[in-house]
C-alpha positions in Angstrom: -35.8 -32.7 33.6 -35.1 -34.3 30.2 -36.3 -31.0 28.5 -34.0 -29.0 30.8 -31.0 -31.0 29.7 -31.9 -30.7 26.0 -32.4 -26.9 26.3 -29.1 -26.6 28.2 -27.3 -28.5 25.6 -28.8 -26.5 22.8 -27.9 -23.2 24.6 -24.3 -24.4 25.1 -24.0 -25.3 21.4 -25.4 -21.9 20.4 -23.0 -20.0 22.7 -20.1 -22.1 21.4 -20.9 -21.4 17.7 -21.1 -17.6 18.3 -17.5 -17.2 19.2 -15.5 -14.1 18.2 -14.1 -13.8 14.7 -10.5 -12.4 14.4 -10.3 -8.7 13.3 -8.8 -8.0 9.9 -6.2 -5.6 11.3 -4.7 -8.0 13.9 -1.2 -9.3 13.4 -1.3 -12.8 12.0 -4.8 -12.4 10.7 -5.3 -14.2 7.4 -5.0 -11.9 4.4 -6.5 -12.3 1.0 -4.1 -13.1 -1.8 -3.1 -10.8 -4.6 -5.5 -11.8 -7.4 -5.6 -10.3 -10.9 -8.4 -7.8 -11.3 -9.6 -5.7 -14.3 -7.5 -2.7 -15.2 -10.3 -0.3 -14.6 -10.8 -1.6 -11.0 -7.0 -1.6 -10.5 -6.8 2.1 -11.5 -9.7 2.9 -9.1 -8.2 1.0 -6.2 -4.7 2.5 -6.8 -6.0 6.1 -6.1 -5.4 7.0 -2.5 -2.6 7.0 0.1 -0.3 4.1 0.8 2.4 3.3 3.4 5.2 0.8 2.8 5.2 -2.3 5.0 7.6 -4.7 3.2 10.4 -4.6 0.7 11.8 -7.7 -1.0 9.8 -9.9 1.4 11.2 -8.3 4.6 9.8 -5.6 6.8 10.7 -2.2 5.4 13.6 -0.5 7.2 12.7 2.9 5.8 9.5 5.0 5.5 7.7 5.6 2.2 4.3 7.1 1.7 2.7 7.5 -1.8 -0.5 9.2 -2.6 -1.9 8.6 -6.1 -4.5 11.0 -7.4 -7.2 10.1 -10.0 -5.8 12.8 -12.4 -2.4 10.9 -12.8 -0.5 13.0 -10.3 1.3 11.6 -7.3 3.2 12.7 -4.2 5.9 10.5 -2.7 7.4 11.0 0.7 10.4 9.0 1.7 12.8 8.8 4.6 15.6 6.6 3.5 19.0 8.3 3.5 18.7 10.9 6.3 16.4 11.9 9.2 14.2 14.2 7.0 11.3 13.1 4.8 11.9 14.0 1.2 9.0 15.0 -1.0 8.8 14.1 -4.7 6.0 14.9 -7.1 5.2 13.9 -10.6 2.8 12.0 -12.8 2.1 8.3 -13.3 0.5 6.2 -15.9 -1.2 2.8 -15.4 -1.6 0.7 -18.6 -2.7 -3.0 -18.3 -1.3 -3.3 -14.7 2.0 -1.7 -15.7 2.8 1.4 -13.7 5.3 4.0 -15.0 6.0 7.6 -14.1 8.2 10.6 -13.9 9.5 12.9 -11.2 8.9 16.6 -11.9 11.3 19.2 -10.8 10.0 22.6 -12.0 10.3 22.3 -15.8 12.5 19.2 -15.7 11.2 15.6 -15.6 13.1 12.4 -14.8 11.8 8.9 -15.4 11.4 6.5 -12.5 14.1 4.0 -12.0 11.8 1.1 -12.8 8.4 0.3 -14.2 6.2 -1.9 -11.9 3.5 -4.5 -12.2 0.7 -3.5 -9.9 -1.2 -6.0 -7.8 -4.0 -5.3 -5.4 -5.3 -7.4 -2.5 -8.2 -6.7 -0.3 -9.1 -7.5 3.4 -7.0 -5.6 4.3 -6.4 -3.4 1.2 -2.8 -3.8 0.1 -0.7 -2.7 -2.9 2.2 -4.6 -4.4 4.6 -3.0 -6.9 6.7 -5.6 -8.6 9.9 -4.8 -10.5 11.0 -6.8 -13.6 13.4 -8.9 -11.5 10.6 -9.9 -9.1 11.6 -7.6 -6.2 8.5 -6.0 -4.8 7.4 -3.4 -2.3 4.2 -4.0 -0.4 2.0 -1.1 0.9 -1.0 -0.9 3.1 -3.8 1.6 2.4 -3.9 4.5 4.8 -6.5 7.3 5.1 -3.9 9.9 4.2 -0.2 10.8 4.4 0.2 11.9 8.0 0.4 15.7 8.5 3.8 15.4 10.4 5.3 13.7 7.3 4.1 16.5 5.0 5.1 19.2 7.4 8.7 18.0 7.8 9.2 17.0 4.1 11.9 18.8 2.1 12.1 19.2 -1.6 14.9 17.3 -3.3 17.2 18.0 -6.2 16.8 16.3 -9.6 20.5 15.3 -9.5 19.7 12.6 -7.0 17.1 10.9 -9.2 18.8 7.5 -8.9 18.3 7.5 -5.1 14.6 7.9 -5.2 12.4 5.0 -4.3 10.4 4.5 -7.5 
């Protein structure tokens, strides 16, 4: 009888210690902080598609998707001022965690409104673009820009460069 009690207690402890761990994608799950990483790793992790989640510490009230390519090109899809997604393309450069770029409109190029300090966090993979005044936009990694966004996106005019997200 004594052995049965000991084995029962051991089994109960074993079951208690094998509880479920929270999933990384659950709301409220703990997230890894934005830690400095080497520039080469930063450039590697920047490549891919991103969806905005927060702006200036608040949930974003608009939609922005950015896809950075390894060759320095990017595509930006935003829905901020109307019901249509707008597509912008151009090139970017990442030097020592400083991200800059231009919008390309045919043969015309327009500089971004800001340069950004890039920060990356993992688990889940997140991107933070910080402006000089400390305002930031936070993005989550996505597999790709959704097809419905690309399908409904319209090209925009260079005269509206000050209205673009970057």
